[in-house]
All heavy atoms as TSV, in Angstrom:
chain	resi	resn	atom	element	x	y	z
A	1	TYR	N	N	67.247	121.312	156.126
A	1	TYR	CA	C	65.810	121.407	156.280
A	1	TYR	C	C	65.398	122.182	157.651
A	1	TYR	O	O	66.082	121.941	158.725
A	1	TYR	CB	C	65.280	120.044	156.414
A	1	TYR	CG	C	63.752	119.997	156.525
A	1	TYR	CD1	C	62.909	120.522	155.717
A	1	TYR	CD2	C	63.293	119.362	157.681
A	1	TYR	CE1	C	61.512	120.312	155.946
A	1	TYR	CE2	C	61.894	119.294	158.024
A	1	TYR	CZ	C	61.042	119.756	157.072
A	1	TYR	OH	O	59.695	119.700	157.231
A	2	VAL	N	N	64.583	123.153	157.613
A	2	VAL	CA	C	64.279	123.950	158.674
A	2	VAL	C	C	63.327	123.348	159.660
A	2	VAL	O	O	63.297	123.625	160.835
A	2	VAL	CB	C	63.830	125.377	158.167
A	2	VAL	CG1	C	63.512	126.382	159.534
A	2	VAL	CG2	C	64.890	126.179	157.362
A	3	GLY	N	N	62.420	122.591	159.039
A	3	GLY	CA	C	61.385	121.907	159.903
A	3	GLY	C	C	59.978	122.367	159.652
A	3	GLY	O	O	59.111	121.840	160.224
A	4	SER	N	N	59.781	123.343	158.949
A	4	SER	CA	C	58.535	123.829	158.652
A	4	SER	C	C	58.481	124.594	157.174
A	4	SER	O	O	59.726	124.897	156.710
A	4	SER	CB	C	57.915	124.710	159.704
A	4	SER	OG	O	56.714	125.402	159.312
A	5	ASN	N	N	57.383	124.969	156.740
A	5	ASN	CA	C	57.421	125.750	155.555
A	5	ASN	C	C	56.357	127.017	155.796
A	5	ASN	O	O	55.947	127.590	154.924
A	5	ASN	CB	C	56.966	125.021	154.316
A	5	ASN	CG	C	55.466	124.469	154.363
A	5	ASN	OD1	O	54.853	124.559	155.426
A	5	ASN	ND2	N	55.001	123.696	153.509
A	6	SER	N	N	56.205	127.363	157.060
A	6	SER	CA	C	55.261	128.446	157.383
A	6	SER	C	C	56.027	129.645	157.990
A	6	SER	O	O	56.441	129.599	159.099
A	6	SER	CB	C	54.148	127.873	158.368
A	6	SER	OG	O	53.371	126.887	157.741
A	7	PHE	N	N	56.165	130.629	157.231
A	7	PHE	CA	C	56.765	131.937	157.723
A	7	PHE	C	C	55.859	132.760	158.247
A	7	PHE	O	O	54.591	132.748	158.045
A	7	PHE	CB	C	57.404	132.700	156.386
A	7	PHE	CG	C	58.632	132.080	155.975
A	7	PHE	CD1	C	58.566	131.086	154.940
A	7	PHE	CD2	C	59.930	132.626	156.263
A	7	PHE	CE1	C	59.769	130.476	154.345
A	7	PHE	CE2	C	61.025	132.008	155.719
A	7	PHE	CZ	C	60.991	130.914	154.754
A	8	ALA	N	N	56.234	133.608	159.380
A	8	ALA	CA	C	55.322	134.515	159.877
A	8	ALA	C	C	55.960	135.900	159.772
A	8	ALA	O	O	57.271	135.899	159.997
A	8	ALA	CB	C	55.213	134.219	161.458
A	9	GLY	N	N	55.318	136.827	159.370
A	9	GLY	CA	C	55.898	138.160	159.217
A	9	GLY	C	C	54.935	139.268	158.813
A	9	GLY	O	O	53.769	139.202	159.041
A	10	THR	N	N	55.480	140.329	158.186
A	10	THR	CA	C	54.605	141.482	157.818
A	10	THR	C	C	54.815	141.750	156.307
A	10	THR	O	O	55.730	141.344	155.641
A	10	THR	CB	C	55.080	142.684	158.615
A	10	THR	OG1	O	56.367	142.945	158.216
A	10	THR	CG2	C	54.898	142.408	160.129
A	11	ALA	N	N	53.720	142.361	155.793
A	11	ALA	CA	C	53.858	143.007	154.377
A	11	ALA	C	C	53.529	144.464	154.505
A	11	ALA	O	O	52.670	144.844	155.277
A	11	ALA	CB	C	52.820	142.314	153.536
A	12	ASN	N	N	54.431	145.255	153.899
A	12	ASN	CA	C	54.287	146.689	153.912
A	12	ASN	C	C	54.434	147.203	152.558
A	12	ASN	O	O	55.392	147.195	152.025
A	12	ASN	CB	C	55.343	147.225	154.914
A	12	ASN	CG	C	55.221	148.688	155.016
A	12	ASN	OD1	O	54.165	149.394	154.662
A	12	ASN	ND2	N	56.134	149.328	155.777
A	13	GLY	N	N	53.289	147.585	151.960
A	13	GLY	CA	C	53.304	148.007	150.680
A	13	GLY	C	C	53.650	146.684	149.772
A	13	GLY	O	O	53.049	145.670	149.818
A	14	SER	N	N	54.672	146.836	148.932
A	14	SER	CA	C	54.978	145.711	148.119
A	14	SER	C	C	56.199	144.857	148.728
A	14	SER	O	O	56.588	143.917	148.166
A	14	SER	CB	C	55.553	146.199	146.716
A	14	SER	OG	O	56.851	147.062	146.997
A	15	MET	N	N	56.579	145.234	149.971
A	15	MET	CA	C	57.646	144.449	150.647
A	15	MET	C	C	57.094	143.530	151.678
A	15	MET	O	O	56.183	143.703	152.376
A	15	MET	CB	C	58.581	145.471	151.469
A	15	MET	CG	C	59.298	146.395	150.547
A	15	MET	SD	S	60.431	145.677	149.196
A	15	MET	CE	C	61.452	144.828	150.251
A	16	ILE	N	N	57.779	142.235	151.634
A	16	ILE	CA	C	57.464	141.156	152.605
A	16	ILE	C	C	58.774	140.919	153.416
A	16	ILE	O	O	59.778	140.838	152.913
A	16	ILE	CB	C	57.074	139.934	151.867
A	16	ILE	CG1	C	55.724	140.135	151.079
A	16	ILE	CG2	C	56.732	138.920	152.921
A	16	ILE	CD1	C	55.409	139.095	150.144
A	17	ASP	N	N	58.425	140.851	154.775
A	17	ASP	CA	C	59.513	140.513	155.601
A	17	ASP	C	C	59.050	139.400	156.687
A	17	ASP	O	O	58.151	139.653	157.293
A	17	ASP	CB	C	60.067	141.725	156.474
A	17	ASP	CG	C	61.299	141.433	157.390
A	17	ASP	OD1	O	61.873	140.401	157.175
A	17	ASP	OD2	O	61.560	142.155	158.297
A	18	ALA	N	N	59.593	138.175	156.573
A	18	ALA	CA	C	59.148	137.088	157.333
A	18	ALA	C	C	60.165	136.229	157.800
A	18	ALA	O	O	61.278	136.127	157.409
A	18	ALA	CB	C	58.112	136.181	156.536
A	19	MET	N	N	59.834	135.490	159.001
A	19	MET	CA	C	60.881	134.680	159.719
A	19	MET	C	C	60.299	133.292	159.915
A	19	MET	O	O	59.102	133.089	160.216
A	19	MET	CB	C	61.168	135.303	161.065
A	19	MET	CG	C	62.089	134.503	161.744
A	19	MET	SD	S	63.698	134.387	161.135
A	19	MET	CE	C	64.783	134.733	162.589
A	20	LEU	N	N	61.059	132.218	159.827
A	20	LEU	CA	C	60.762	130.877	160.064
A	20	LEU	C	C	61.871	130.423	161.071
A	20	LEU	O	O	62.926	130.478	160.785
A	20	LEU	CB	C	60.752	130.120	158.682
A	20	LEU	CG	C	60.064	128.737	158.993
A	20	LEU	CD1	C	59.806	128.178	157.495
A	20	LEU	CD2	C	60.934	127.736	159.758
A	21	THR	N	N	61.377	130.187	162.394
A	21	THR	CA	C	62.230	129.755	163.386
A	21	THR	C	C	62.400	128.165	163.296
A	21	THR	O	O	61.457	127.590	163.126
A	21	THR	CB	C	61.740	130.088	164.702
A	21	THR	OG1	O	61.685	131.576	164.834
A	21	THR	CG2	C	62.679	129.657	165.825
A	22	GLY	N	N	63.612	127.774	163.236
A	22	GLY	CA	C	63.961	126.360	163.034
A	22	GLY	C	C	63.287	125.474	163.958
A	22	GLY	O	O	63.464	125.749	165.166
A	23	GLN	N	N	62.820	124.386	163.621
A	23	GLN	CA	C	62.269	123.354	164.524
A	23	GLN	C	C	62.919	121.999	164.391
A	23	GLN	O	O	62.769	121.056	165.199
A	23	GLN	CB	C	60.708	123.171	164.311
A	23	GLN	CG	C	59.953	124.335	164.459
A	23	GLN	CD	C	58.543	124.244	163.892
A	23	GLN	OE1	O	58.105	123.401	163.374
A	23	GLN	NE2	N	57.755	125.415	164.073
A	24	GLN	N	N	63.767	121.829	163.359
A	24	GLN	CA	C	64.405	120.607	163.119
A	24	GLN	C	C	65.934	120.606	163.800
A	24	GLN	O	O	66.723	121.334	163.347
A	24	GLN	CB	C	64.617	120.323	161.588
A	24	GLN	CG	C	65.356	119.149	161.312
A	24	GLN	CD	C	64.700	117.849	161.547
A	24	GLN	OE1	O	63.494	117.780	161.445
A	24	GLN	NE2	N	65.385	116.823	162.217
A	25	PRO	N	N	65.974	119.811	164.850
A	25	PRO	CA	C	67.326	119.846	165.531
A	25	PRO	C	C	68.326	119.038	164.832
A	25	PRO	O	O	68.042	117.971	164.128
A	25	PRO	CB	C	66.946	119.271	166.998
A	25	PRO	CG	C	65.808	118.276	166.665
A	25	PRO	CD	C	65.118	118.999	165.492
A	26	TYR	N	N	69.605	119.473	164.880
A	26	TYR	CA	C	70.788	118.816	164.328
A	26	TYR	C	C	71.862	118.820	165.465
A	26	TYR	O	O	71.913	119.706	166.363
A	26	TYR	CB	C	71.209	119.597	163.158
A	26	TYR	CG	C	70.375	119.588	161.967
A	26	TYR	CD1	C	69.633	120.598	161.774
A	26	TYR	CD2	C	70.348	118.522	161.087
A	26	TYR	CE1	C	68.700	120.770	160.665
A	26	TYR	CE2	C	69.476	118.600	160.045
A	26	TYR	CZ	C	68.682	119.716	159.797
A	26	TYR	OH	O	67.761	119.679	158.713
A	27	THR	N	N	72.828	117.892	165.316
A	27	THR	CA	C	73.943	117.839	166.178
A	27	THR	C	C	75.157	117.543	165.403
A	27	THR	O	O	75.136	116.961	164.384
A	27	THR	CB	C	73.782	116.773	167.240
A	27	THR	OG1	O	73.720	115.421	166.697
A	27	THR	CG2	C	72.714	117.001	168.204
A	28	MET	N	N	76.308	118.167	165.887
A	28	MET	CA	C	77.710	117.859	165.280
A	28	MET	C	C	78.584	117.850	166.535
A	28	MET	O	O	78.982	118.996	166.938
A	28	MET	CB	C	77.939	118.953	164.207
A	28	MET	CG	C	79.217	118.822	163.540
A	28	MET	SD	S	79.581	120.121	162.340
A	28	MET	CE	C	79.346	121.608	163.205
A	29	GLY	N	N	78.998	116.623	166.863
A	29	GLY	CA	C	79.811	116.633	168.214
A	29	GLY	C	C	78.974	117.204	169.241
A	29	GLY	O	O	77.863	116.703	169.460
A	30	ASN	N	N	79.593	118.198	170.015
A	30	ASN	CA	C	78.844	118.705	171.180
A	30	ASN	C	C	78.016	119.966	170.734
A	30	ASN	O	O	77.557	120.732	171.486
A	30	ASN	CB	C	79.748	119.046	172.294
A	30	ASN	CG	C	80.749	120.177	172.115
A	30	ASN	OD1	O	80.766	120.777	171.009
A	30	ASN	ND2	N	81.464	120.609	172.982
A	31	CYS	N	N	77.927	120.108	169.474
A	31	CYS	CA	C	77.188	121.283	168.937
A	31	CYS	C	C	75.830	120.840	168.649
A	31	CYS	O	O	75.530	120.026	167.896
A	31	CYS	CB	C	77.896	121.809	167.657
A	31	CYS	SG	S	76.916	123.172	166.991
A	32	ALA	N	N	74.839	121.545	169.235
A	32	ALA	CA	C	73.391	121.489	168.838
A	32	ALA	C	C	72.839	122.639	168.248
A	32	ALA	O	O	73.156	123.747	168.662
A	32	ALA	CB	C	72.504	121.110	170.172
A	33	TYR	N	N	72.051	122.449	167.084
A	33	TYR	CA	C	71.628	123.640	166.365
A	33	TYR	C	C	70.376	123.420	165.521
A	33	TYR	O	O	70.049	122.247	165.373
A	33	TYR	CB	C	72.801	124.206	165.432
A	33	TYR	CG	C	73.209	123.146	164.412
A	33	TYR	CD1	C	72.818	123.192	163.121
A	33	TYR	CD2	C	74.152	122.097	164.752
A	33	TYR	CE1	C	73.177	122.282	162.141
A	33	TYR	CE2	C	74.540	121.179	163.781
A	33	TYR	CZ	C	73.999	121.406	162.325
A	33	TYR	OH	O	74.415	120.423	161.512
A	34	THR	N	N	69.787	124.544	165.185
A	34	THR	CA	C	68.658	124.513	164.244
A	34	THR	C	C	69.027	125.669	163.155
A	34	THR	O	O	69.965	126.350	163.437
A	34	THR	CB	C	67.425	124.989	164.877
A	34	THR	OG1	O	67.523	126.175	165.512
A	34	THR	CG2	C	66.970	123.860	165.876
A	35	TYR	N	N	68.254	125.642	162.078
A	35	TYR	CA	C	68.547	126.736	161.129
A	35	TYR	C	C	67.225	127.642	161.206
A	35	TYR	O	O	66.046	127.109	161.236
A	35	TYR	CB	C	68.624	126.172	159.666
A	35	TYR	CG	C	69.871	125.591	159.292
A	35	TYR	CD1	C	70.283	124.224	159.357
A	35	TYR	CD2	C	71.006	126.410	159.179
A	35	TYR	CE1	C	71.405	123.765	159.096
A	35	TYR	CE2	C	72.361	125.805	158.893
A	35	TYR	CZ	C	72.441	124.592	158.882
A	35	TYR	OH	O	73.716	123.920	158.661
A	36	ASN	N	N	67.423	128.930	161.174
A	36	ASN	CA	C	66.325	129.909	161.037
A	36	ASN	C	C	66.344	130.398	159.703
A	36	ASN	O	O	67.539	130.572	159.046
A	36	ASN	CB	C	66.590	131.068	161.990
A	36	ASN	CG	C	66.283	130.570	163.538
A	36	ASN	OD1	O	65.722	129.627	163.810
A	36	ASN	ND2	N	66.983	131.244	164.442
A	37	ALA	N	N	65.285	130.919	159.087
A	37	ALA	CA	C	65.225	131.429	157.756
A	37	ALA	C	C	64.498	132.695	157.842
A	37	ALA	O	O	63.416	132.900	158.331
A	37	ALA	CB	C	64.400	130.368	156.829
A	38	GLN	N	N	65.172	133.749	157.214
A	38	GLN	CA	C	64.649	135.136	157.141
A	38	GLN	C	C	64.422	135.398	155.654
A	38	GLN	O	O	65.321	135.326	154.895
A	38	GLN	CB	C	65.736	136.077	157.685
A	38	GLN	CG	C	65.280	137.603	157.678
A	38	GLN	CD	C	64.187	137.812	158.612
A	38	GLN	OE1	O	64.144	137.435	159.775
A	38	GLN	NE2	N	63.153	138.579	158.131
A	39	LEU	N	N	63.160	135.560	155.405
A	39	LEU	CA	C	62.667	135.925	154.061
A	39	LEU	C	C	62.458	137.464	153.843
A	39	LEU	O	O	61.709	138.082	154.748
A	39	LEU	CB	C	61.442	135.087	153.777
A	39	LEU	CG	C	60.746	135.293	152.441
A	39	LEU	CD1	C	60.245	134.033	151.931
A	39	LEU	CD2	C	59.762	136.331	152.286
A	40	THR	N	N	62.989	137.948	152.854
A	40	THR	CA	C	62.694	139.336	152.378
A	40	THR	C	C	62.318	139.255	150.971
A	40	THR	O	O	62.991	138.535	150.160
A	40	THR	CB	C	63.839	140.290	152.578
A	40	THR	OG1	O	64.955	139.750	151.958
A	40	THR	CG2	C	64.072	140.473	154.069
A	41	ALA	N	N	61.149	139.890	150.550
A	41	ALA	CA	C	60.829	139.713	149.159
A	41	ALA	C	C	60.025	141.079	148.727
A	41	ALA	O	O	59.654	141.976	149.517
A	41	ALA	CB	C	59.952	138.613	148.879
A	42	ASP	N	N	60.005	141.231	147.380
A	42	ASP	CA	C	59.207	142.480	146.838
A	42	ASP	C	C	58.227	141.845	145.843
A	42	ASP	O	O	58.571	141.103	145.000
A	42	ASP	CB	C	60.314	143.299	146.064
A	42	ASP	CG	C	59.521	144.528	145.629
A	42	ASP	OD1	O	58.744	145.259	146.365
A	42	ASP	OD2	O	59.808	144.859	144.256
A	43	VAL	N	N	57.007	142.284	145.902
A	43	VAL	CA	C	55.876	142.019	145.005
A	43	VAL	C	C	55.749	143.061	143.983
A	43	VAL	O	O	55.689	144.253	144.411
A	43	VAL	CB	C	54.620	141.669	145.829
A	43	VAL	CG1	C	53.481	141.371	144.820
A	43	VAL	CG2	C	54.723	140.743	146.830
A	44	ASP	N	N	55.673	142.735	142.799
A	44	ASP	CA	C	55.411	143.668	141.711
A	44	ASP	C	C	54.498	143.110	140.723
A	44	ASP	O	O	54.842	142.209	139.785
A	44	ASP	CB	C	56.789	143.969	140.980
A	44	ASP	CG	C	56.731	145.030	139.884
A	44	ASP	OD1	O	55.737	145.744	139.835
A	44	ASP	OD2	O	57.643	145.209	138.985
A	45	GLY	N	N	53.260	143.481	140.813
A	45	GLY	CA	C	52.136	142.774	139.971
A	45	GLY	C	C	51.958	141.377	140.329
A	45	GLY	O	O	51.783	140.971	141.420
A	46	ASP	N	N	52.255	140.572	139.288
A	46	ASP	CA	C	52.105	139.133	139.498
A	46	ASP	C	C	53.479	138.568	139.739
A	46	ASP	O	O	53.609	137.253	139.661
A	46	ASP	CB	C	51.594	138.480	138.185
A	46	ASP	CG	C	50.061	138.891	138.009
A	46	ASP	OD1	O	49.356	138.994	139.006
A	46	ASP	OD2	O	49.649	139.013	136.951
A	47	SER	N	N	54.517	139.254	140.021
A	47	SER	CA	C	55.852	138.751	140.319
A	47	SER	C	C	56.300	138.860	141.727
A	47	SER	O	O	55.827	139.884	142.299
A	47	SER	CB	C	56.911	139.551	139.443
A	47	SER	OG	O	56.524	139.246	137.998
A	48	LEU	N	N	57.045	137.936	142.098
A	48	LEU	CA	C	57.649	137.971	143.560
A	48	LEU	C	C	59.057	137.635	143.446
A	48	LEU	O	O	59.463	136.671	142.789
A	48	LEU	CB	C	56.800	136.879	144.361
A	48	LEU	CG	C	57.475	136.747	145.816
A	48	LEU	CD1	C	57.066	137.866	146.654
A	48	LEU	CD2	C	56.792	135.476	146.318
A	49	SER	N	N	59.989	138.350	144.073
A	49	SER	CA	C	61.378	138.097	144.113
A	49	SER	C	C	62.007	138.616	145.355
A	49	SER	O	O	61.488	139.370	146.036
A	49	SER	CB	C	62.128	138.644	142.889
A	49	SER	OG	O	62.026	140.161	143.011
A	50	GLY	N	N	63.004	137.803	145.698
A	50	GLY	CA	C	63.663	138.117	146.837
A	50	GLY	C	C	64.692	137.106	147.335
A	50	GLY	O	O	65.187	136.425	146.474
A	51	GLU	N	N	64.921	136.993	148.702
A	51	GLU	CA	C	65.957	135.937	149.147
A	51	GLU	C	C	65.524	135.563	150.586
A	51	GLU	O	O	64.775	136.172	151.202
A	51	GLU	CB	C	67.348	136.603	149.180
A	51	GLU	CG	C	67.578	137.738	150.238
A	51	GLU	CD	C	68.995	138.306	150.061
A	51	GLU	OE1	O	69.587	138.442	149.036
A	51	GLU	OE2	O	69.719	138.434	151.143
A	52	ILE	N	N	66.069	134.281	150.841
A	52	ILE	CA	C	65.927	133.711	152.073
A	52	ILE	C	C	67.280	133.483	152.686
A	52	ILE	O	O	68.213	132.868	151.942
A	52	ILE	CB	C	65.188	132.435	152.004
A	52	ILE	CG1	C	63.843	132.519	151.433
A	52	ILE	CG2	C	64.993	131.833	153.546
A	52	ILE	CD1	C	63.187	131.151	151.144
A	53	ASP	N	N	67.590	134.060	153.863
A	53	ASP	CA	C	68.867	133.959	154.584
A	53	ASP	C	C	68.850	132.882	155.572
A	53	ASP	O	O	67.912	133.026	156.557
A	53	ASP	CB	C	69.208	135.096	155.226
A	53	ASP	CG	C	69.550	136.378	154.282
A	53	ASP	OD1	O	69.703	136.013	153.016
A	53	ASP	OD2	O	69.724	137.402	154.617
A	54	TYR	N	N	69.486	131.772	155.378
A	54	TYR	CA	C	69.462	130.556	156.414
A	54	TYR	C	C	70.632	130.855	157.309
A	54	TYR	O	O	71.786	130.773	156.968
A	54	TYR	CB	C	69.548	129.232	155.796
A	54	TYR	CG	C	68.477	129.036	154.799
A	54	TYR	CD1	C	68.455	129.263	153.375
A	54	TYR	CD2	C	67.268	128.353	155.371
A	54	TYR	CE1	C	67.519	129.027	152.621
A	54	TYR	CE2	C	66.209	128.089	154.432
A	54	TYR	CZ	C	66.320	128.476	153.076
A	54	TYR	OH	O	65.284	128.260	152.255
A	55	THR	N	N	70.379	130.803	158.672
A	55	THR	CA	C	71.364	131.149	159.710
A	55	THR	C	C	71.306	130.055	160.746
A	55	THR	O	O	70.225	129.731	161.340
A	55	THR	CB	C	71.346	132.578	160.288
A	55	THR	OG1	O	71.399	133.547	159.230
A	55	THR	CG2	C	72.407	132.686	161.316
A	56	ALA	N	N	72.396	129.448	161.115
A	56	ALA	CA	C	72.446	128.457	162.191
A	56	ALA	C	C	72.286	129.087	163.614
A	56	ALA	O	O	72.894	130.147	163.976
A	56	ALA	CB	C	73.631	127.553	162.306
A	57	GLN	N	N	71.356	128.533	164.313
A	57	GLN	CA	C	71.213	129.004	165.750
A	57	GLN	C	C	71.776	127.865	166.685
A	57	GLN	O	O	71.269	126.849	166.596
A	57	GLN	CB	C	69.763	129.180	166.022
A	57	GLN	CG	C	69.519	129.687	167.462
A	57	GLN	CD	C	69.942	131.059	167.800
A	57	GLN	OE1	O	69.693	131.969	166.991
A	57	GLN	NE2	N	70.547	131.339	168.866
A	58	THR	N	N	72.966	128.100	167.259
A	58	THR	CA	C	73.657	127.113	168.048
A	58	THR	C	C	73.689	127.184	169.471
A	58	THR	O	O	73.315	128.238	169.966
A	58	THR	CB	C	75.175	127.010	167.562
A	58	THR	OG1	O	75.818	128.173	168.088
A	58	THR	CG2	C	75.311	127.058	166.018
A	59	ASN	N	N	74.053	126.112	170.116
A	59	ASN	CA	C	74.368	126.278	171.599
A	59	ASN	C	C	75.639	126.696	171.966
A	59	ASN	O	O	76.053	126.655	173.088
A	59	ASN	CB	C	73.978	124.906	172.308
A	59	ASN	CG	C	74.971	123.779	171.813
A	59	ASN	OD1	O	75.799	124.010	170.888
A	59	ASN	ND2	N	74.955	122.688	172.499
A	60	ASN	N	N	76.471	127.076	171.034
A	60	ASN	CA	C	77.790	127.627	171.088
A	60	ASN	C	C	78.791	126.713	171.696
A	60	ASN	O	O	79.809	126.975	172.329
A	60	ASN	CB	C	77.840	129.022	172.025
A	60	ASN	CG	C	77.202	130.155	171.228
A	60	ASN	OD1	O	77.427	130.311	170.086
A	60	ASN	ND2	N	76.376	130.761	171.941
A	61	GLY	N	N	78.428	125.374	171.392
A	61	GLY	CA	C	79.403	124.343	171.880
A	61	GLY	C	C	80.716	124.494	171.058
A	61	GLY	O	O	80.724	125.021	169.971
A	62	SER	N	N	81.772	123.886	171.660
A	62	SER	CA	C	83.109	124.104	170.961
A	62	SER	C	C	83.142	123.494	169.511
A	62	SER	O	O	83.973	123.870	168.697
A	62	SER	CB	C	84.287	123.330	171.815
A	62	SER	OG	O	83.910	122.069	171.998
A	63	ASP	N	N	82.403	122.548	169.134
A	63	ASP	CA	C	82.205	121.939	167.821
A	63	ASP	C	C	81.373	122.882	166.892
A	63	ASP	O	O	81.196	122.479	165.685
A	63	ASP	CB	C	81.610	120.487	167.876
A	63	ASP	CG	C	82.613	119.609	168.521
A	63	ASP	OD1	O	83.861	119.856	168.384
A	63	ASP	OD2	O	82.162	118.504	169.062
A	64	CYS	N	N	80.880	123.824	167.417
A	64	CYS	CA	C	80.010	124.865	166.470
A	64	CYS	C	C	80.849	125.717	165.609
A	64	CYS	O	O	80.157	126.501	164.751
A	64	CYS	CB	C	78.932	125.541	167.228
A	64	CYS	SG	S	77.793	124.553	168.177
A	65	GLY	N	N	82.156	125.801	165.775
A	65	GLY	CA	C	82.855	126.868	165.163
A	65	GLY	C	C	82.405	127.352	163.793
A	65	GLY	O	O	82.206	128.538	163.458
A	66	ALA	N	N	82.388	126.375	162.807
A	66	ALA	CA	C	82.076	126.712	161.532
A	66	ALA	C	C	80.613	127.202	161.222
A	66	ALA	O	O	80.365	128.041	160.306
A	66	ALA	CB	C	82.342	125.597	160.610
A	67	LEU	N	N	79.780	126.852	162.188
A	67	LEU	CA	C	78.338	127.329	162.027
A	67	LEU	C	C	78.123	128.662	162.600
A	67	LEU	O	O	77.152	129.364	162.178
A	67	LEU	CB	C	77.494	126.240	162.722
A	67	LEU	CG	C	77.398	124.888	162.083
A	67	LEU	CD1	C	76.603	123.969	163.009
A	67	LEU	CD2	C	76.736	124.949	160.703
A	68	ASN	N	N	78.821	129.126	163.606
A	68	ASN	CA	C	78.647	130.398	164.185
A	68	ASN	C	C	78.849	131.522	163.225
A	68	ASN	O	O	80.044	131.637	162.696
A	68	ASN	CB	C	79.523	130.586	165.454
A	68	ASN	CG	C	79.053	129.649	166.643
A	68	ASN	OD1	O	77.839	129.493	166.865
A	68	ASN	ND2	N	79.857	129.142	167.306
A	69	GLY	N	N	77.836	132.381	162.886
A	69	GLY	CA	C	78.035	133.481	162.127
A	69	GLY	C	C	77.896	133.262	160.579
A	69	GLY	O	O	78.186	133.956	159.706
A	70	CYS	N	N	77.710	131.885	160.336
A	70	CYS	CA	C	77.607	131.546	158.820
A	70	CYS	C	C	76.125	131.700	158.404
A	70	CYS	O	O	75.141	131.287	159.071
A	70	CYS	CB	C	77.983	130.077	158.711
A	70	CYS	SG	S	78.020	129.458	157.121
A	71	THR	N	N	75.928	132.238	157.161
A	71	THR	CA	C	74.609	132.448	156.606
A	71	THR	C	C	74.622	131.924	155.167
A	71	THR	O	O	75.631	132.183	154.520
A	71	THR	CB	C	74.143	134.023	156.621
A	71	THR	OG1	O	74.259	134.356	157.928
A	71	THR	CG2	C	72.837	134.078	155.889
A	72	THR	N	N	73.671	131.220	154.758
A	72	THR	CA	C	73.442	130.754	153.454
A	72	THR	C	C	72.382	131.479	152.895
A	72	THR	O	O	71.336	131.643	153.466
A	72	THR	CB	C	73.233	129.192	153.384
A	72	THR	OG1	O	74.362	128.545	153.929
A	72	THR	CG2	C	73.029	128.707	151.976
A	73	VAL	N	N	72.606	132.051	151.588
A	73	VAL	CA	C	71.472	132.707	150.926
A	73	VAL	C	C	70.940	132.101	149.822
A	73	VAL	O	O	71.697	131.560	148.908
A	73	VAL	CB	C	72.211	134.193	150.537
A	73	VAL	CG1	C	71.123	135.021	149.818
A	73	VAL	CG2	C	72.660	134.927	151.768
A	74	GLN	N	N	69.575	132.068	149.733
A	74	GLN	CA	C	68.893	131.467	148.580
A	74	GLN	C	C	68.117	132.598	147.864
A	74	GLN	O	O	67.145	133.109	148.559
A	74	GLN	CB	C	68.059	130.372	148.993
A	74	GLN	CG	C	67.170	129.897	147.802
A	74	GLN	CD	C	66.293	128.636	148.483
A	74	GLN	OE1	O	66.093	128.493	149.759
A	74	GLN	NE2	N	65.728	127.913	147.555
A	75	GLN	N	N	68.345	132.861	146.708
A	75	GLN	CA	C	67.581	133.856	145.881
A	75	GLN	C	C	66.430	133.090	145.172
A	75	GLN	O	O	66.634	131.985	144.781
A	75	GLN	CB	C	68.430	134.639	145.010
A	75	GLN	CG	C	69.421	135.627	145.705
A	75	GLN	CD	C	70.348	136.405	144.831
A	75	GLN	OE1	O	70.539	136.144	143.618
A	75	GLN	NE2	N	70.912	137.430	145.300
A	76	PHE	N	N	65.342	133.838	145.001
A	76	PHE	CA	C	64.240	133.279	144.348
A	76	PHE	C	C	63.498	134.327	143.536
A	76	PHE	O	O	63.532	135.541	143.861
A	76	PHE	CB	C	63.283	132.506	145.276
A	76	PHE	CG	C	62.603	133.580	146.272
A	76	PHE	CD1	C	61.381	134.094	145.935
A	76	PHE	CD2	C	63.088	133.720	147.497
A	76	PHE	CE1	C	60.802	134.897	146.875
A	76	PHE	CE2	C	62.566	134.608	148.447
A	76	PHE	CZ	C	61.329	135.303	148.020
A	77	ALA	N	N	62.702	133.791	142.570
A	77	ALA	CA	C	61.840	134.725	141.757
A	77	ALA	C	C	60.769	133.830	141.108
A	77	ALA	O	O	61.014	132.677	140.783
A	77	ALA	CB	C	62.682	135.356	140.644
A	78	GLY	N	N	59.704	134.421	141.057
A	78	GLY	CA	C	58.515	133.541	140.468
A	78	GLY	C	C	57.381	134.552	140.085
A	78	GLY	O	O	57.392	135.585	140.309
A	79	SER	N	N	56.533	134.017	139.347
A	79	SER	CA	C	55.357	134.730	138.941
A	79	SER	C	C	54.090	133.816	138.850
A	79	SER	O	O	54.258	132.617	138.644
A	79	SER	CB	C	55.644	135.398	137.524
A	79	SER	OG	O	55.801	134.252	136.505
A	80	ARG	N	N	53.017	134.419	138.912
A	80	ARG	CA	C	51.712	133.585	138.697
A	80	ARG	C	C	51.025	134.149	137.513
A	80	ARG	O	O	51.232	135.232	137.026
A	80	ARG	CB	C	50.889	133.756	139.923
A	80	ARG	CG	C	50.397	135.168	140.087
A	80	ARG	CD	C	49.497	135.353	141.249
A	80	ARG	NE	N	48.952	136.701	141.357
A	80	ARG	CZ	C	48.273	137.169	142.329
A	80	ARG	NH1	N	47.852	136.401	143.297
A	80	ARG	NH2	N	47.929	138.508	142.351
A	81	PRO	N	N	50.282	133.259	136.825
A	81	PRO	CA	C	49.494	133.650	135.699
A	81	PRO	C	C	48.513	134.812	136.068
A	81	PRO	O	O	48.020	134.844	137.216
A	81	PRO	CB	C	48.669	132.401	135.451
A	81	PRO	CG	C	49.379	131.285	136.052
A	81	PRO	CD	C	49.961	131.841	137.258
A	82	PRO	N	N	48.415	135.767	135.160
A	82	PRO	CA	C	47.502	136.853	135.443
A	82	PRO	C	C	46.055	136.316	135.687
A	82	PRO	O	O	45.703	135.298	135.094
A	82	PRO	CB	C	47.670	137.701	134.216
A	82	PRO	CG	C	48.901	137.266	133.652
A	82	PRO	CD	C	49.124	135.905	133.967
A	83	GLN	N	N	45.286	137.042	136.488
A	83	GLN	CA	C	43.987	136.501	136.786
A	83	GLN	C	C	43.001	137.408	136.157
A	83	GLN	O	O	43.153	138.513	135.875
A	83	GLN	CB	C	43.796	136.584	138.359
A	83	GLN	CG	C	44.580	135.654	139.019
A	83	GLN	CD	C	44.346	135.634	140.476
A	83	GLN	OE1	O	43.534	136.437	141.036
A	83	GLN	NE2	N	44.993	134.696	141.269
């Protein structure tokens, strides 16, 4: 869980690029971290598709090893009824 559902970013033509900076703190031993989410998407008529990349932002504590440089990718696609 990132801590919010409000992305901030830009739309350029049919492309969307937005970021959500993590607000939910986590700990693992001496590692403190949050997750940031980077959204990239393409709009085509009533369809939206893209991906969200979740990356841990850590304090680089010695227990952060597995989190440093790790990204989880979530792909999505959706459509709305024509208006």
